[in-house]
C-alpha positions in Angstrom: 0.0 0.4 0.1 1.5 3.9 -0.4 2.2 6.1 1.9 0.6 9.6 1.2 3.1 11.8 0.3 4.4 14.6 3.6 3.3 17.6 3.5 6.3 19.6 2.0 6.1 17.1 -0.9 1.9 17.6 -1.5 3.0 21.5 -1.4 6.0 21.0 -4.3 3.3 18.7 -5.9 0.4 21.8 -6.1 3.7 23.9 -7.8 2.7 23.6 -11.6 -0.2 25.0 -10.7 -0.1 27.8 -8.5 3.4 28.5 -10.5 0.9 29.4 -13.7 -0.4 32.6 -13.2 2.8 34.0 -12.5 3.8 32.2 -16.1 3.6 35.9 -17.6 5.1 37.5 -14.4 7.8 39.3 -16.8 5.6 40.6 -20.1 5.6 44.3 -20.0 1.9 44.9 -19.1 1.5 41.6 -16.7 1.5 44.3 -13.5 -1.5 46.3 -15.5 -3.5 43.5 -16.3 -2.9 41.2 -13.6 -1.2 42.9 -10.8 -3.8 41.2 -7.9 -3.4 37.6 -9.2 0.0 37.9 -10.0 0.4 39.5 -5.7 -1.9 36.6 -4.6 -0.3 33.4 -7.0 4.0 34.8 -5.4 1.9 34.9 -1.7 1.1 32.0 -2.2 4.3 30.5 -3.3 5.5 32.6 -1.2 4.5 30.4 1.9 5.5 27.0 0.3 9.3 27.9 -0.3 9.2 28.8 2.6 8.6 25.6 4.6 10.8 24.0 2.2 13.6 26.0 3.1 13.5 28.2 -0.1 14.9 31.1 1.3 15.2 33.4 -1.9 12.7 32.3 -3.3 10.1 33.3 -0.1 11.6 36.7 0.0 10.8 38.1 -3.3 7.0 36.8 -3.4 6.5 38.6 0.1 8.6 41.8 -1.5 6.7 41.6 -5.0 3.2 40.0 -3.5 3.1 43.2 -1.4 4.9 45.7 -4.1 2.7 44.4 -6.5 -1.1 44.8 -4.3 0.1 49.1 -3.1 0.9 49.1 -6.9 5.0 50.7 -5.8 7.2 51.6 -8.1 9.8 48.9 -7.4 7.0 46.1 -8.5 8.0 45.6 -11.5 12.2 44.9 -10.9 10.6 43.3 -7.5 8.4 41.2 -10.6 12.5 40.6 -13.0 14.0 39.6 -9.4 10.9 36.7 -9.3 11.4 35.7 -12.0 15.2 34.8 -11.1 14.4 33.1 -7.6 11.6 31.0 -9.3 14.2 29.7 -12.2 16.7 29.1 -9.3 14.6 27.3 -6.8 12.5 25.0 -9.8 16.6 24.1 -11.1 17.4 23.2 -7.8 14.6 21.2 -7.1 14.6 19.4 -10.9 18.1 18.7 -9.9 17.4 17.0 -6.2 15.1 14.9 -8.1 17.2 13.5 -10.7 20.1 13.0 -7.1 17.2 11.2 -5.3 16.4 9.3 -8.6 20.6 7.9 -8.5 20.5 7.4 -5.3 
């Protein structure tokens, strides 16, 4: 019988659905059209990332979420930083998965 996944693993498993709204993060008009949706998605990812120890993604997600909700001028540059943090985190998860599969 299969055991249920531990809570952190279930959170990572759901990331593709949570990341979907962030796919347009770097579009020039994204903050004009989807600021609240992007902010909410960033907030959700920040929470999960924090539980898994991805501190940079957590910090960038929170900062971007607050800035996007407030319509702050730094939101576009924070969107770029969040995009980089997402890419680094996803690459790290991919690398760790490959290492675990090889073990």
